[in-house]
C-alpha positions in Angstrom: 4.1 1.8 -13.7 4.3 3.7 -10.4 7.1 6.0 -9.3 8.2 6.4 -5.8 8.8 10.0 -5.3 9.4 9.8 -1.5 9.2 6.8 0.8 8.5 6.8 4.5 8.4 3.5 6.3 6.5 3.2 9.5 5.2 0.1 11.1 2.1 1.5 12.8 0.1 -1.6 13.7 -0.3 -5.3 12.7 -4.0 -6.3 12.3 -7.1 -6.3 10.2 -8.1 -3.2 8.4 -11.9 -3.3 8.1 -13.0 -3.0 4.4 -15.5 -0.3 5.1 -12.6 2.0 6.1 -11.2 2.2 2.7 -12.9 4.0 0.0 -13.4 2.4 -3.4 -11.6 5.4 -5.0 -8.6 4.6 -3.0 -8.7 0.9 -3.9 -8.8 1.6 -7.6 -5.5 3.6 -7.4 -3.5 0.3 -7.5 -4.7 -2.3 -10.0 -5.8 -5.7 -8.3 -3.0 -7.7 -10.1 -0.4 -5.4 -8.9 -1.7 -5.3 -5.3 -1.8 -9.1 -5.2 1.7 -9.5 -6.7 3.2 -7.2 -4.2 1.0 -8.0 -1.3 0.0 -4.3 -0.8 -3.4 -2.6 -0.3 -4.0 1.2 -0.8 -5.4 2.5 2.5 -5.7 6.4 2.2 -4.3 9.4 0.7 -2.6 12.1 2.8 -2.1 15.0 0.6 -0.1 13.9 -2.4 1.0 10.6 -0.7 -0.7 7.2 -1.1 -0.7 5.2 2.2 -0.4 1.4 1.7 -0.6 -1.5 4.0 1.9 -4.4 3.2 1.2 -7.9 3.9 4.7 -8.6 5.2 6.2 -5.2 6.5 9.4 -7.0 7.2 10.0 -7.8 3.5 12.4 -4.9 2.7 13.1 -6.6 -0.6 9.8 -5.3 -1.9 11.4 -2.0 -2.7 13.8 -3.6 -5.0 11.2 -5.5 -7.0 10.2 -4.6 -10.5 
């Protein structure tokens, strides 16, 4: 299970993220079944933070799901 230490929400852009821009090491940080269930994709690490893309960034209920 993952623990949210600090959450920052920013809608940066809508669109397609080319697969070649995301390293396999980053992809492996969130298991595929969890990524599919929550509609998220890990994009990059910034220091100790994992940046994710969300299929529906307007779905604020995502933060309340278990």
